[in-house]
mmCIF file of the N, C-alpha and C atoms, coordinates in Angstrom:
data_MODEL
# 
_entry.id   MODEL 
# 
loop_
_atom_site.group_PDB 
_atom_site.id 
_atom_site.type_symbol 
_atom_site.label_atom_id 
_atom_site.label_alt_id 
_atom_site.label_comp_id 
_atom_site.label_asym_id 
_atom_site.label_entity_id 
_atom_site.label_seq_id 
_atom_site.pdbx_PDB_ins_code 
_atom_site.Cartn_x 
_atom_site.Cartn_y 
_atom_site.Cartn_z 
_atom_site.occupancy 
_atom_site.B_iso_or_equiv 
_atom_site.pdbx_formal_charge 
_atom_site.auth_seq_id 
_atom_site.auth_comp_id 
_atom_site.auth_asym_id 
_atom_site.auth_atom_id 
_atom_site.pdbx_PDB_model_num 
ATOM 1   N N  . UNK A 1 1  ? 2.775   -17.469 3.337   1.00 0.00 ? 1  UNK A N  1 
ATOM 2   C CA . UNK A 1 1  ? 3.719   -16.471 3.680   1.00 0.00 ? 1  UNK A CA 1 
ATOM 3   C C  . UNK A 1 1  ? 3.125   -15.075 4.079   1.00 0.00 ? 1  UNK A C  1 
ATOM 4   N N  . UNK A 1 2  ? 2.054   -14.555 3.102   1.00 0.00 ? 2  UNK A N  1 
ATOM 5   C CA . UNK A 1 2  ? 1.401   -13.668 3.558   1.00 0.00 ? 2  UNK A CA 1 
ATOM 6   C C  . UNK A 1 2  ? 0.425   -13.922 5.135   1.00 0.00 ? 2  UNK A C  1 
ATOM 7   N N  . UNK A 1 3  ? -0.320  -14.893 5.082   1.00 0.00 ? 3  UNK A N  1 
ATOM 8   C CA . UNK A 1 3  ? -1.377  -14.844 6.061   1.00 0.00 ? 3  UNK A CA 1 
ATOM 9   C C  . UNK A 1 3  ? -0.638  -15.164 7.266   1.00 0.00 ? 3  UNK A C  1 
ATOM 10  N N  . UNK A 1 4  ? 0.317   -15.801 7.109   1.00 0.00 ? 4  UNK A N  1 
ATOM 11  C CA . UNK A 1 4  ? 1.175   -16.389 8.430   1.00 0.00 ? 4  UNK A CA 1 
ATOM 12  C C  . UNK A 1 4  ? 2.324   -15.571 8.772   1.00 0.00 ? 4  UNK A C  1 
ATOM 13  N N  . UNK A 1 5  ? 2.498   -14.379 8.014   1.00 0.00 ? 5  UNK A N  1 
ATOM 14  C CA . UNK A 1 5  ? 3.460   -13.393 8.243   1.00 0.00 ? 5  UNK A CA 1 
ATOM 15  C C  . UNK A 1 5  ? 5.068   -13.966 8.248   1.00 0.00 ? 5  UNK A C  1 
ATOM 16  N N  . UNK A 1 6  ? 5.223   -14.559 7.163   1.00 0.00 ? 6  UNK A N  1 
ATOM 17  C CA . UNK A 1 6  ? 6.592   -15.369 7.000   1.00 0.00 ? 6  UNK A CA 1 
ATOM 18  C C  . UNK A 1 6  ? 7.345   -14.722 6.102   1.00 0.00 ? 6  UNK A C  1 
ATOM 19  N N  . UNK A 1 7  ? 7.785   -13.249 6.300   1.00 0.00 ? 7  UNK A N  1 
ATOM 20  C CA . UNK A 1 7  ? 8.443   -12.493 5.388   1.00 0.00 ? 7  UNK A CA 1 
ATOM 21  C C  . UNK A 1 7  ? 9.795   -13.106 4.785   1.00 0.00 ? 7  UNK A C  1 
ATOM 22  N N  . UNK A 1 8  ? 10.250  -13.975 5.953   1.00 0.00 ? 8  UNK A N  1 
ATOM 23  C CA . UNK A 1 8  ? 11.643  -14.266 5.875   1.00 0.00 ? 8  UNK A CA 1 
ATOM 24  C C  . UNK A 1 8  ? 11.879  -15.487 4.620   1.00 0.00 ? 8  UNK A C  1 
ATOM 25  N N  . UNK A 1 9  ? 10.631  -15.770 4.405   1.00 0.00 ? 9  UNK A N  1 
ATOM 26  C CA . UNK A 1 9  ? 10.696  -17.014 3.075   1.00 0.00 ? 9  UNK A CA 1 
ATOM 27  C C  . UNK A 1 9  ? 10.647  -15.975 1.925   1.00 0.00 ? 9  UNK A C  1 
ATOM 28  N N  . UNK A 1 10 ? 10.581  -14.839 1.667   1.00 0.00 ? 10 UNK A N  1 
ATOM 29  C CA . UNK A 1 10 ? 10.435  -14.084 0.667   1.00 0.00 ? 10 UNK A CA 1 
ATOM 30  C C  . UNK A 1 10 ? 11.599  -14.549 -0.291  1.00 0.00 ? 10 UNK A C  1 
ATOM 31  N N  . UNK A 1 11 ? 12.714  -14.408 0.078   1.00 0.00 ? 11 UNK A N  1 
ATOM 32  C CA . UNK A 1 11 ? 13.956  -14.604 -0.454  1.00 0.00 ? 11 UNK A CA 1 
ATOM 33  C C  . UNK A 1 11 ? 13.777  -15.818 -1.379  1.00 0.00 ? 11 UNK A C  1 
ATOM 34  N N  . UNK A 1 12 ? 13.563  -16.835 -0.824  1.00 0.00 ? 12 UNK A N  1 
ATOM 35  C CA . UNK A 1 12 ? 13.463  -18.317 -1.454  1.00 0.00 ? 12 UNK A CA 1 
ATOM 36  C C  . UNK A 1 12 ? 12.580  -18.392 -2.356  1.00 0.00 ? 12 UNK A C  1 
ATOM 37  N N  . UNK A 1 13 ? 11.374  -17.789 -2.229  1.00 0.00 ? 13 UNK A N  1 
ATOM 38  C CA . UNK A 1 13 ? 10.054  -17.576 -3.360  1.00 0.00 ? 13 UNK A CA 1 
ATOM 39  C C  . UNK A 1 13 ? 10.746  -16.725 -4.565  1.00 0.00 ? 13 UNK A C  1 
ATOM 40  N N  . UNK A 1 14 ? 11.610  -15.616 -4.189  1.00 0.00 ? 14 UNK A N  1 
ATOM 41  C CA . UNK A 1 14 ? 12.084  -15.012 -5.341  1.00 0.00 ? 14 UNK A CA 1 
ATOM 42  C C  . UNK A 1 14 ? 12.973  -15.514 -6.060  1.00 0.00 ? 14 UNK A C  1 
ATOM 43  N N  . UNK A 1 15 ? 13.709  -16.608 -5.522  1.00 0.00 ? 15 UNK A N  1 
ATOM 44  C CA . UNK A 1 15 ? 14.687  -17.526 -6.043  1.00 0.00 ? 15 UNK A CA 1 
ATOM 45  C C  . UNK A 1 15 ? 14.165  -18.348 -6.975  1.00 0.00 ? 15 UNK A C  1 
ATOM 46  N N  . UNK A 1 16 ? 13.043  -18.986 -6.494  1.00 0.00 ? 16 UNK A N  1 
ATOM 47  C CA . UNK A 1 16 ? 12.290  -20.095 -7.203  1.00 0.00 ? 16 UNK A CA 1 
ATOM 48  C C  . UNK A 1 16 ? 11.600  -19.270 -8.360  1.00 0.00 ? 16 UNK A C  1 
ATOM 49  N N  . UNK A 1 17 ? 11.251  -18.247 -8.387  1.00 0.00 ? 17 UNK A N  1 
ATOM 50  C CA . UNK A 1 17 ? 10.615  -17.338 -9.398  1.00 0.00 ? 17 UNK A CA 1 
ATOM 51  C C  . UNK A 1 17 ? 11.543  -17.304 -10.550 1.00 0.00 ? 17 UNK A C  1 
ATOM 52  N N  . UNK A 1 18 ? 12.879  -16.665 -10.119 1.00 0.00 ? 18 UNK A N  1 
ATOM 53  C CA . UNK A 1 18 ? 13.935  -16.318 -11.010 1.00 0.00 ? 18 UNK A CA 1 
ATOM 54  C C  . UNK A 1 18 ? 14.101  -17.902 -12.091 1.00 0.00 ? 18 UNK A C  1 
ATOM 55  N N  . UNK A 1 19 ? 13.823  -18.746 -11.255 1.00 0.00 ? 19 UNK A N  1 
ATOM 56  C CA . UNK A 1 19 ? 14.210  -20.130 -12.069 1.00 0.00 ? 19 UNK A CA 1 
ATOM 57  C C  . UNK A 1 19 ? 13.124  -20.540 -13.255 1.00 0.00 ? 19 UNK A C  1 
ATOM 58  N N  . UNK A 1 20 ? 12.244  -20.271 -12.856 1.00 0.00 ? 20 UNK A N  1 
ATOM 59  C CA . UNK A 1 20 ? 10.890  -20.470 -13.727 1.00 0.00 ? 20 UNK A CA 1 
ATOM 60  C C  . UNK A 1 20 ? 10.811  -19.711 -14.837 1.00 0.00 ? 20 UNK A C  1 
ATOM 61  N N  . UNK A 1 21 ? 10.023  -20.342 -15.911 1.00 0.00 ? 21 UNK A N  1 
ATOM 62  C CA . UNK A 1 21 ? 10.097  -19.697 -17.428 1.00 0.00 ? 21 UNK A CA 1 
ATOM 63  C C  . UNK A 1 21 ? 8.768   -18.880 -17.376 1.00 0.00 ? 21 UNK A C  1 
ATOM 64  N N  . UNK A 1 22 ? 8.743   -17.844 -16.499 1.00 0.00 ? 22 UNK A N  1 
ATOM 65  C CA . UNK A 1 22 ? 7.415   -16.953 -16.551 1.00 0.00 ? 22 UNK A CA 1 
ATOM 66  C C  . UNK A 1 22 ? 7.762   -15.447 -16.478 1.00 0.00 ? 22 UNK A C  1 
ATOM 67  N N  . UNK A 1 23 ? 8.125   -14.557 -17.550 1.00 0.00 ? 23 UNK A N  1 
ATOM 68  C CA . UNK A 1 23 ? 8.738   -13.524 -17.817 1.00 0.00 ? 23 UNK A CA 1 
ATOM 69  C C  . UNK A 1 23 ? 7.862   -12.482 -16.654 1.00 0.00 ? 23 UNK A C  1 
ATOM 70  N N  . UNK A 1 24 ? 6.480   -12.518 -16.666 1.00 0.00 ? 24 UNK A N  1 
ATOM 71  C CA . UNK A 1 24 ? 5.992   -11.377 -16.035 1.00 0.00 ? 24 UNK A CA 1 
ATOM 72  C C  . UNK A 1 24 ? 6.137   -11.767 -14.431 1.00 0.00 ? 24 UNK A C  1 
ATOM 73  N N  . UNK A 1 25 ? 6.510   -12.780 -14.027 1.00 0.00 ? 25 UNK A N  1 
ATOM 74  C CA . UNK A 1 25 ? 6.757   -13.132 -12.672 1.00 0.00 ? 25 UNK A CA 1 
ATOM 75  C C  . UNK A 1 25 ? 8.141   -12.711 -12.641 1.00 0.00 ? 25 UNK A C  1 
ATOM 76  N N  . UNK A 1 26 ? 9.010   -12.601 -13.424 1.00 0.00 ? 26 UNK A N  1 
ATOM 77  C CA . UNK A 1 26 ? 10.380  -11.920 -13.544 1.00 0.00 ? 26 UNK A CA 1 
ATOM 78  C C  . UNK A 1 26 ? 10.304  -10.768 -13.158 1.00 0.00 ? 26 UNK A C  1 
ATOM 79  N N  . UNK A 1 27 ? 9.444   -10.076 -13.970 1.00 0.00 ? 27 UNK A N  1 
ATOM 80  C CA . UNK A 1 27 ? 9.443   -8.400  -13.632 1.00 0.00 ? 27 UNK A CA 1 
ATOM 81  C C  . UNK A 1 27 ? 8.822   -8.241  -12.348 1.00 0.00 ? 27 UNK A C  1 
ATOM 82  N N  . UNK A 1 28 ? 7.935   -8.939  -11.762 1.00 0.00 ? 28 UNK A N  1 
ATOM 83  C CA . UNK A 1 28 ? 7.558   -8.717  -10.449 1.00 0.00 ? 28 UNK A CA 1 
ATOM 84  C C  . UNK A 1 28 ? 8.599   -8.961  -9.437  1.00 0.00 ? 28 UNK A C  1 
ATOM 85  N N  . UNK A 1 29 ? 9.606   -9.741  -9.687  1.00 0.00 ? 29 UNK A N  1 
ATOM 86  C CA . UNK A 1 29 ? 10.548  -10.154 -8.789  1.00 0.00 ? 29 UNK A CA 1 
ATOM 87  C C  . UNK A 1 29 ? 11.524  -8.911  -8.747  1.00 0.00 ? 29 UNK A C  1 
ATOM 88  N N  . UNK A 1 30 ? 11.664  -8.433  -9.827  1.00 0.00 ? 30 UNK A N  1 
ATOM 89  C CA . UNK A 1 30 ? 12.587  -7.403  -9.830  1.00 0.00 ? 30 UNK A CA 1 
ATOM 90  C C  . UNK A 1 30 ? 12.206  -6.186  -9.163  1.00 0.00 ? 30 UNK A C  1 
ATOM 91  N N  . UNK A 1 31 ? 10.823  -5.924  -9.412  1.00 0.00 ? 31 UNK A N  1 
ATOM 92  C CA . UNK A 1 31 ? 10.179  -4.982  -8.599  1.00 0.00 ? 31 UNK A CA 1 
ATOM 93  C C  . UNK A 1 31 ? 10.172  -4.952  -7.070  1.00 0.00 ? 31 UNK A C  1 
ATOM 94  N N  . UNK A 1 32 ? 10.157  -6.300  -6.573  1.00 0.00 ? 32 UNK A N  1 
ATOM 95  C CA . UNK A 1 32 ? 10.298  -6.506  -5.271  1.00 0.00 ? 32 UNK A CA 1 
ATOM 96  C C  . UNK A 1 32 ? 11.810  -6.344  -4.896  1.00 0.00 ? 32 UNK A C  1 
ATOM 97  N N  . UNK A 1 33 ? 12.508  -6.650  -5.537  1.00 0.00 ? 33 UNK A N  1 
ATOM 98  C CA . UNK A 1 33 ? 14.105  -6.507  -5.134  1.00 0.00 ? 33 UNK A CA 1 
ATOM 99  C C  . UNK A 1 33 ? 14.178  -4.989  -5.131  1.00 0.00 ? 33 UNK A C  1 
ATOM 100 N N  . UNK A 1 34 ? 13.677  -4.454  -5.514  1.00 0.00 ? 34 UNK A N  1 
ATOM 101 C CA . UNK A 1 34 ? 14.135  -2.668  -5.498  1.00 0.00 ? 34 UNK A CA 1 
ATOM 102 C C  . UNK A 1 34 ? 13.691  -2.261  -4.277  1.00 0.00 ? 34 UNK A C  1 
ATOM 103 N N  . UNK A 1 35 ? 12.980  -2.874  -3.512  1.00 0.00 ? 35 UNK A N  1 
ATOM 104 C CA . UNK A 1 35 ? 12.539  -2.452  -2.026  1.00 0.00 ? 35 UNK A CA 1 
ATOM 105 C C  . UNK A 1 35 ? 12.502  -3.825  -1.090  1.00 0.00 ? 35 UNK A C  1 
ATOM 106 N N  . UNK A 1 36 ? 13.274  -4.409  -1.376  1.00 0.00 ? 36 UNK A N  1 
ATOM 107 C CA . UNK A 1 36 ? 13.230  -5.693  -0.602  1.00 0.00 ? 36 UNK A CA 1 
ATOM 108 C C  . UNK A 1 36 ? 13.128  -5.654  1.005   1.00 0.00 ? 36 UNK A C  1 
ATOM 109 N N  . UNK A 1 37 ? 13.749  -4.636  1.825   1.00 0.00 ? 37 UNK A N  1 
ATOM 110 C CA . UNK A 1 37 ? 13.482  -4.517  3.180   1.00 0.00 ? 37 UNK A CA 1 
ATOM 111 C C  . UNK A 1 37 ? 12.203  -3.985  3.543   1.00 0.00 ? 37 UNK A C  1 
ATOM 112 N N  . UNK A 1 38 ? 11.332  -3.138  2.691   1.00 0.00 ? 38 UNK A N  1 
ATOM 113 C CA . UNK A 1 38 ? 10.207  -2.814  3.050   1.00 0.00 ? 38 UNK A CA 1 
ATOM 114 C C  . UNK A 1 38 ? 9.164   -3.784  2.850   1.00 0.00 ? 38 UNK A C  1 
ATOM 115 N N  . UNK A 1 39 ? 9.274   -4.876  1.566   1.00 0.00 ? 39 UNK A N  1 
ATOM 116 C CA . UNK A 1 39 ? 8.490   -5.773  1.424   1.00 0.00 ? 39 UNK A CA 1 
ATOM 117 C C  . UNK A 1 39 ? 8.529   -6.840  2.421   1.00 0.00 ? 39 UNK A C  1 
ATOM 118 N N  . UNK A 1 40 ? 9.739   -7.310  2.765   1.00 0.00 ? 40 UNK A N  1 
ATOM 119 C CA . UNK A 1 40 ? 9.832   -8.194  3.932   1.00 0.00 ? 40 UNK A CA 1 
ATOM 120 C C  . UNK A 1 40 ? 9.295   -7.792  5.569   1.00 0.00 ? 40 UNK A C  1 
ATOM 121 N N  . UNK A 1 41 ? 9.605   -6.357  5.456   1.00 0.00 ? 41 UNK A N  1 
ATOM 122 C CA . UNK A 1 41 ? 8.887   -5.667  6.821   1.00 0.00 ? 41 UNK A CA 1 
ATOM 123 C C  . UNK A 1 41 ? 7.402   -5.725  6.561   1.00 0.00 ? 41 UNK A C  1 
ATOM 124 N N  . UNK A 1 42 ? 6.799   -5.265  5.629   1.00 0.00 ? 42 UNK A N  1 
ATOM 125 C CA . UNK A 1 42 ? 5.196   -5.725  5.579   1.00 0.00 ? 42 UNK A CA 1 
ATOM 126 C C  . UNK A 1 42 ? 4.753   -7.137  5.556   1.00 0.00 ? 42 UNK A C  1 
ATOM 127 N N  . UNK A 1 43 ? 5.503   -8.095  5.044   1.00 0.00 ? 43 UNK A N  1 
ATOM 128 C CA . UNK A 1 43 ? 5.137   -9.629  5.395   1.00 0.00 ? 43 UNK A CA 1 
ATOM 129 C C  . UNK A 1 43 ? 5.215   -10.137 6.722   1.00 0.00 ? 43 UNK A C  1 
ATOM 130 N N  . UNK A 1 44 ? 6.248   -9.342  7.507   1.00 0.00 ? 44 UNK A N  1 
ATOM 131 C CA . UNK A 1 44 ? 6.748   -9.810  8.898   1.00 0.00 ? 44 UNK A CA 1 
ATOM 132 C C  . UNK A 1 44 ? 5.871   -9.034  9.816   1.00 0.00 ? 44 UNK A C  1 
ATOM 133 N N  . UNK A 1 45 ? 6.005   -7.867  9.715   1.00 0.00 ? 45 UNK A N  1 
ATOM 134 C CA . UNK A 1 45 ? 5.383   -7.082  10.969  1.00 0.00 ? 45 UNK A CA 1 
ATOM 135 C C  . UNK A 1 45 ? 3.855   -6.863  11.084  1.00 0.00 ? 45 UNK A C  1 
ATOM 136 N N  . UNK A 1 46 ? 3.361   -6.597  12.332  1.00 0.00 ? 46 UNK A N  1 
ATOM 137 C CA . UNK A 1 46 ? 2.033   -6.816  12.848  1.00 0.00 ? 46 UNK A CA 1 
ATOM 138 C C  . UNK A 1 46 ? 1.261   -5.289  12.256  1.00 0.00 ? 46 UNK A C  1 
ATOM 139 N N  . UNK A 1 47 ? 2.321   -4.412  12.049  1.00 0.00 ? 47 UNK A N  1 
ATOM 140 C CA . UNK A 1 47 ? 1.671   -2.866  11.945  1.00 0.00 ? 47 UNK A CA 1 
ATOM 141 C C  . UNK A 1 47 ? 1.123   -2.922  10.457  1.00 0.00 ? 47 UNK A C  1 
ATOM 142 N N  . UNK A 1 48 ? 0.009   -2.103  10.345  1.00 0.00 ? 48 UNK A N  1 
ATOM 143 C CA . UNK A 1 48 ? -0.224  -1.653  8.910   1.00 0.00 ? 48 UNK A CA 1 
ATOM 144 C C  . UNK A 1 48 ? -0.652  -0.216  8.797   1.00 0.00 ? 48 UNK A C  1 
ATOM 145 N N  . UNK A 1 49 ? -0.869  0.328   7.727   1.00 0.00 ? 49 UNK A N  1 
ATOM 146 C CA . UNK A 1 49 ? -1.216  1.926   7.532   1.00 0.00 ? 49 UNK A CA 1 
ATOM 147 C C  . UNK A 1 49 ? -2.717  1.959   7.115   1.00 0.00 ? 49 UNK A C  1 
ATOM 148 N N  . UNK A 1 50 ? -3.584  0.891   7.249   1.00 0.00 ? 50 UNK A N  1 
ATOM 149 C CA . UNK A 1 50 ? -5.051  0.929   6.780   1.00 0.00 ? 50 UNK A CA 1 
ATOM 150 C C  . UNK A 1 50 ? -5.947  2.035   7.504   1.00 0.00 ? 50 UNK A C  1 
ATOM 151 N N  . UNK A 1 51 ? -5.581  2.249   8.897   1.00 0.00 ? 51 UNK A N  1 
ATOM 152 C CA . UNK A 1 51 ? -6.371  3.507   9.244   1.00 0.00 ? 51 UNK A CA 1 
ATOM 153 C C  . UNK A 1 51 ? -6.189  4.803   8.612   1.00 0.00 ? 51 UNK A C  1 
ATOM 154 N N  . UNK A 1 52 ? -4.926  4.828   8.332   1.00 0.00 ? 52 UNK A N  1 
ATOM 155 C CA . UNK A 1 52 ? -4.359  6.473   7.813   1.00 0.00 ? 52 UNK A CA 1 
ATOM 156 C C  . UNK A 1 52 ? -4.632  6.443   6.394   1.00 0.00 ? 52 UNK A C  1 
ATOM 157 N N  . UNK A 1 53 ? -4.888  5.194   5.622   1.00 0.00 ? 53 UNK A N  1 
ATOM 158 C CA . UNK A 1 53 ? -5.274  5.222   4.319   1.00 0.00 ? 53 UNK A CA 1 
ATOM 159 C C  . UNK A 1 53 ? -6.849  5.569   4.287   1.00 0.00 ? 53 UNK A C  1 
ATOM 160 N N  . UNK A 1 54 ? -7.603  4.902   5.329   1.00 0.00 ? 54 UNK A N  1 
ATOM 161 C CA . UNK A 1 54 ? -8.959  5.290   5.019   1.00 0.00 ? 54 UNK A CA 1 
ATOM 162 C C  . UNK A 1 54 ? -9.110  6.911   5.188   1.00 0.00 ? 54 UNK A C  1 
ATOM 163 N N  . UNK A 1 55 ? -8.444  7.396   6.196   1.00 0.00 ? 55 UNK A N  1 
ATOM 164 C CA . UNK A 1 55 ? -8.534  8.978   6.473   1.00 0.00 ? 55 UNK A CA 1 
ATOM 165 C C  . UNK A 1 55 ? -8.225  9.662   5.281   1.00 0.00 ? 55 UNK A C  1 
ATOM 166 N N  . UNK A 1 56 ? -7.290  9.186   4.500   1.00 0.00 ? 56 UNK A N  1 
ATOM 167 C CA . UNK A 1 56 ? -6.611  9.832   3.363   1.00 0.00 ? 56 UNK A CA 1 
ATOM 168 C C  . UNK A 1 56 ? -7.854  9.782   2.170   1.00 0.00 ? 56 UNK A C  1 
ATOM 169 N N  . UNK A 1 57 ? -8.252  8.641   2.184   1.00 0.00 ? 57 UNK A N  1 
ATOM 170 C CA . UNK A 1 57 ? -9.341  8.340   1.124   1.00 0.00 ? 57 UNK A CA 1 
ATOM 171 C C  . UNK A 1 57 ? -10.712 9.069   1.161   1.00 0.00 ? 57 UNK A C  1 
ATOM 172 N N  . UNK A 1 58 ? -11.301 9.320   2.568   1.00 0.00 ? 58 UNK A N  1 
ATOM 173 C CA . UNK A 1 58 ? -12.092 9.761   2.731   1.00 0.00 ? 58 UNK A CA 1 
ATOM 174 C C  . UNK A 1 58 ? -11.866 11.493  2.556   1.00 0.00 ? 58 UNK A C  1 
ATOM 175 N N  . UNK A 1 59 ? -10.802 11.985  3.070   1.00 0.00 ? 59 UNK A N  1 
ATOM 176 C CA . UNK A 1 59 ? -10.443 13.450  2.546   1.00 0.00 ? 59 UNK A CA 1 
ATOM 177 C C  . UNK A 1 59 ? -10.488 13.506  1.259   1.00 0.00 ? 59 UNK A C  1 
ATOM 178 N N  . UNK A 1 60 ? -9.734  12.883  0.525   1.00 0.00 ? 60 UNK A N  1 
ATOM 179 C CA . UNK A 1 60 ? -9.781  13.049  -1.131  1.00 0.00 ? 60 UNK A CA 1 
ATOM 180 C C  . UNK A 1 60 ? -11.116 13.019  -1.676  1.00 0.00 ? 60 UNK A C  1 
ATOM 181 N N  . UNK A 1 61 ? -11.784 12.157  -1.366  1.00 0.00 ? 61 UNK A N  1 
ATOM 182 C CA . UNK A 1 61 ? -13.186 11.863  -1.760  1.00 0.00 ? 61 UNK A CA 1 
ATOM 183 C C  . UNK A 1 61 ? -13.813 13.291  -1.407  1.00 0.00 ? 61 UNK A C  1 
ATOM 184 N N  . UNK A 1 62 ? -14.141 13.814  0.008   1.00 0.00 ? 62 UNK A N  1 
ATOM 185 C CA . UNK A 1 62 ? -14.699 15.153  0.191   1.00 0.00 ? 62 UNK A CA 1 
ATOM 186 C C  . UNK A 1 62 ? -13.869 16.116  -0.723  1.00 0.00 ? 62 UNK A C  1 
ATOM 187 N N  . UNK A 1 63 ? -12.713 16.253  -0.951  1.00 0.00 ? 63 UNK A N  1 
ATOM 188 C CA . UNK A 1 63 ? -12.095 17.096  -1.699  1.00 0.00 ? 63 UNK A CA 1 
ATOM 189 C C  . UNK A 1 63 ? -12.483 17.285  -3.278  1.00 0.00 ? 63 UNK A C  1 
ATOM 190 N N  . UNK A 1 64 ? -12.594 16.054  -3.799  1.00 0.00 ? 64 UNK A N  1 
ATOM 191 C CA . UNK A 1 64 ? -12.974 15.865  -5.166  1.00 0.00 ? 64 UNK A CA 1 
ATOM 192 C C  . UNK A 1 64 ? -14.863 16.494  -5.387  1.00 0.00 ? 64 UNK A C  1 
ATOM 193 N N  . UNK A 1 65 ? -15.540 16.234  -4.253  1.00 0.00 ? 65 UNK A N  1 
ATOM 194 C CA . UNK A 1 65 ? -16.795 16.543  -4.161  1.00 0.00 ? 65 UNK A CA 1 
ATOM 195 C C  . UNK A 1 65 ? -17.027 17.686  -4.229  1.00 0.00 ? 65 UNK A C  1 
ATOM 196 N N  . UNK A 1 66 ? -16.199 18.868  -3.821  1.00 0.00 ? 66 UNK A N  1 
ATOM 197 C CA . UNK A 1 66 ? -16.202 20.169  -3.432  1.00 0.00 ? 66 UNK A CA 1 
ATOM 198 C C  . UNK A 1 66 ? -15.252 20.855  -4.330  1.00 0.00 ? 66 UNK A C  1 
ATOM 199 N N  . UNK A 1 67 ? -14.628 20.114  -5.367  1.00 0.00 ? 67 UNK A N  1 
ATOM 200 C CA . UNK A 1 67 ? -13.247 21.024  -6.000  1.00 0.00 ? 67 UNK A CA 1 
ATOM 201 C C  . UNK A 1 67 ? -13.994 21.837  -7.214  1.00 0.00 ? 67 UNK A C  1 
ATOM 202 N N  . UNK A 1 68 ? -13.843 22.953  -6.879  1.00 0.00 ? 68 UNK A N  1 
ATOM 203 C CA . UNK A 1 68 ? -14.256 23.953  -7.937  1.00 0.00 ? 68 UNK A CA 1 
ATOM 204 C C  . UNK A 1 68 ? -15.512 24.743  -7.383  1.00 0.00 ? 68 UNK A C  1 
ATOM 205 N N  . UNK A 1 69 ? -16.208 24.301  -6.244  1.00 0.00 ? 69 UNK A N  1 
ATOM 206 C CA . UNK A 1 69 ? -17.567 24.833  -5.921  1.00 0.00 ? 69 UNK A CA 1 
ATOM 207 C C  . UNK A 1 69 ? -17.290 25.208  -4.339  1.00 0.00 ? 69 UNK A C  1 
ATOM 208 N N  . UNK A 1 70 ? -16.304 25.301  -3.654  1.00 0.00 ? 70 UNK A N  1 
ATOM 209 C CA . UNK A 1 70 ? -16.119 25.943  -2.394  1.00 0.00 ? 70 UNK A CA 1 
ATOM 210 C C  . UNK A 1 70 ? -14.758 25.984  -2.248  1.00 0.00 ? 70 UNK A C  1 
ATOM 211 N N  . UNK A 1 71 ? -14.367 26.973  -1.305  1.00 0.00 ? 71 UNK A N  1 
ATOM 212 C CA . UNK A 1 71 ? -13.047 27.322  -0.977  1.00 0.00 ? 71 UNK A CA 1 
ATOM 213 C C  . UNK A 1 71 ? -12.712 26.196  0.392   1.00 0.00 ? 71 UNK A C  1 
ATOM 214 N N  . UNK A 1 72 ? -11.434 26.544  0.776   1.00 0.00 ? 72 UNK A N  1 
ATOM 215 C CA . UNK A 1 72 ? -10.778 25.914  1.992   1.00 0.00 ? 72 UNK A CA 1 
ATOM 216 C C  . UNK A 1 72 ? -11.657 25.745  3.054   1.00 0.00 ? 72 UNK A C  1 
ATOM 217 N N  . UNK A 1 73 ? -12.151 26.876  3.529   1.00 0.00 ? 73 UNK A N  1 
ATOM 218 C CA . UNK A 1 73 ? -12.994 26.843  4.758   1.00 0.00 ? 73 UNK A CA 1 
ATOM 219 C C  . UNK A 1 73 ? -14.104 25.895  4.672   1.00 0.00 ? 73 UNK A C  1 
ATOM 220 N N  . UNK A 1 74 ? -14.585 25.718  3.938   1.00 0.00 ? 74 UNK A N  1 
ATOM 221 C CA . UNK A 1 74 ? -15.961 24.621  3.745   1.00 0.00 ? 74 UNK A CA 1 
ATOM 222 C C  . UNK A 1 74 ? -15.099 23.165  3.622   1.00 0.00 ? 74 UNK A C  1 
ATOM 223 N N  . UNK A 1 75 ? -14.108 23.032  2.712   1.00 0.00 ? 75 UNK A N  1 
ATOM 224 C CA . UNK A 1 75 ? -13.528 21.538  2.831   1.00 0.00 ? 75 UNK A CA 1 
ATOM 225 C C  . UNK A 1 75 ? -12.910 21.261  3.928   1.00 0.00 ? 75 UNK A C  1 
ATOM 226 N N  . UNK A 1 76 ? -12.328 22.112  4.778   1.00 0.00 ? 76 UNK A N  1 
ATOM 227 C CA . UNK A 1 76 ? -11.923 22.058  6.347   1.00 0.00 ? 76 UNK A CA 1 
ATOM 228 C C  . UNK A 1 76 ? -12.929 21.625  7.041   1.00 0.00 ? 76 UNK A C  1 
ATOM 229 N N  . UNK A 1 77 ? -14.049 22.416  7.028   1.00 0.00 ? 77 UNK A N  1 
ATOM 230 C CA . UNK A 1 77 ? -15.190 21.937  8.074   1.00 0.00 ? 77 UNK A CA 1 
ATOM 231 C C  . UNK A 1 77 ? -15.716 20.756  7.786   1.00 0.00 ? 77 UNK A C  1 
ATOM 232 N N  . UNK A 1 78 ? -15.773 20.421  6.658   1.00 0.00 ? 78 UNK A N  1 
ATOM 233 C CA . UNK A 1 78 ? -16.379 19.118  5.956   1.00 0.00 ? 78 UNK A CA 1 
ATOM 234 C C  . UNK A 1 78 ? -15.496 17.915  6.597   1.00 0.00 ? 78 UNK A C  1 
ATOM 235 N N  . UNK A 1 79 ? -13.932 18.246  6.317   1.00 0.00 ? 79 UNK A N  1 
ATOM 236 C CA . UNK A 1 79 ? -13.021 17.134  6.845   1.00 0.00 ? 79 UNK A CA 1 
ATOM 237 C C  . UNK A 1 79 ? -13.149 17.009  8.407   1.00 0.00 ? 79 UNK A C  1 
ATOM 238 N N  . UNK A 1 80 ? -13.239 18.073  9.171   1.00 0.00 ? 80 UNK A N  1 
ATOM 239 C CA . UNK A 1 80 ? -13.228 17.990  10.480  1.00 0.00 ? 80 UNK A CA 1 
ATOM 240 C C  . UNK A 1 80 ? -14.694 17.536  11.234  1.00 0.00 ? 80 UNK A C  1 
ATOM 241 N N  . UNK A 1 81 ? -15.685 17.829  10.513  1.00 0.00 ? 81 UNK A N  1 
ATOM 242 C CA . UNK A 1 81 ? -16.899 17.385  11.170  1.00 0.00 ? 81 UNK A CA 1 
ATOM 243 C C  . UNK A 1 81 ? -17.680 15.992  10.594  1.00 0.00 ? 81 UNK A C  1 
ATOM 244 N N  . UNK A 1 82 ? -17.177 15.342  9.602   1.00 0.00 ? 82 UNK A N  1 
ATOM 245 C CA . UNK A 1 82 ? -17.316 13.910  9.058   1.00 0.00 ? 82 UNK A CA 1 
ATOM 246 C C  . UNK A 1 82 ? -16.983 13.026  9.811   1.00 0.00 ? 82 UNK A C  1 
ATOM 247 N N  . UNK A 1 83 ? -17.746 12.076  10.690  1.00 0.00 ? 83 UNK A N  1 
ATOM 248 C CA . UNK A 1 83 ? -17.774 11.038  11.200  1.00 0.00 ? 83 UNK A CA 1 
ATOM 249 C C  . UNK A 1 83 ? -16.615 10.075  10.695  1.00 0.00 ? 83 UNK A C  1 
# 
């Protein structure tokens, strides 16, 4: 379902999980139900936010390295000049 982008099968999988006697999977199913549309879209659509997440992670790392040691101008320069 994940590797073949078959998100439409998710509801069948959730029904099977609810019928099993595995409480931890029941909790997972409830969490997925809260945002079912987004989860199905994530399993179906070809787009992802990997590039953006990488930039955010890099920016947060730079911020943590300089936290308390320098002002915003140095942080800005590091973010803009880092490859």
